[in-house]
C-alpha positions, 0 to 999 in steps of 0.5 A: 170618476175617482178610482179608489184602492182598498185592502180587504181583510175578508177575504185578503185582497187588493181591490180597485173601485169607483165607489167611495168608502161608505158605498163600497162598504155597503156593496161589499157587505150586501152585494149589488142587490142586497142579496147577500150579507156578511161583514166587511173590513177594509183599509183605504189605500193611498191611490198613488201606491204602486208595487211591482207585485200587482199589475196596476196598469191592467187594474186601472184599464179594467176599473172604468165606468160601465157604458150607462155611466154607472161606476165600476164596483170592484176589480181585484188586483190580487187575492194572494200574499197581499198584506206583505206587499202593502206598507203600513205607510200606504194605509189610510182609514180602516172601515168596518161594515156590518152585515147590513151595509152600515160602515164605520170609519176608524182613524189610526191612533197611538199604541199605549202600554198596558201596565197590568198583566192580563190574558188576551185573545186575538183573532188573526185576520190576515194572512191567516185566520187563527184564533189565539189566546196569549199572555203577551200584549198586542205589540209583544204578540205581533213581534212574536210571530213576525220580527222576533218569532219564538217558534218556527212560525213566522209571517212577514206581517199580520193584521189582527184584532183583540177580542174581549174575554170579560172575567176570564181574562183574570180568572179563566177557571172560575170567571163568569161567562156573563154576556160573552157570545162565544160558543166554545167556552169550555175549549176557551177556558182550557186554552187559557188555563194552559198559558204561563208567562214564562213557559207557554205564552200563546195557545191556539184556540182554533187553527182556522176560525170564522173571520166574522165576529161580534163587533161589540167584542172588540176590546182595544182595536185592530193592529196592522203590521208589516215587518217592523212597522205596526199601526193601531186603529182603536175601537171607539167605546160603546158609549161613543158608538151609541152616541155618535154612530147609533145607526151603525151600532144598532146594525152591528147588534141585530 
């Protein structure tokens, strides 16, 4: 059986599995007997990837089929400092699994420059899980905490997702909430009002925030970087998801 490598973001881990991506997503989100539920987000990693930080010899020794022939679901190669040891070039598709085990594959895309300034909200997924608002666009935000830190906070790399702010992106004081699902609206408005493009470009909303969030609130997509290399995985539009991935979309909004 083929052994796959997956880089999980919930939690941060490098995992070997005999399950192909869709089956792995279902297993990882719901458990072997569907007794647990939780979102799963993971990258497929080039199976030829090797790094001395991980014990690949032992990993592949353990990732073997069971005596009855059923595939091995998962063997963990690492759950600490995983992101910084996986180059962006080794990453394939990104997969989003709903809490009910439906899995959506996302291809890497091009990062486009945004000409109109606006406010942003970023959910950090690895190596920390903070919720941050910022005047910086995604590329600027990434470099501000990695290669060109404006403060003492610096990471070797980061994976994060941009979440929608609706009308608050243009008018944080008076913009209507609309269908924003966030339970911390008052605190969010206060954080956004503190931002200034010259004096305060980022503000923590939550130092430690739940890694699960409504997939429908993904604004642009996911950004995965290591050092100077930054990759972008654009989120399909709601219309495209309804049309081409209806089962996943319904499962994501239950």
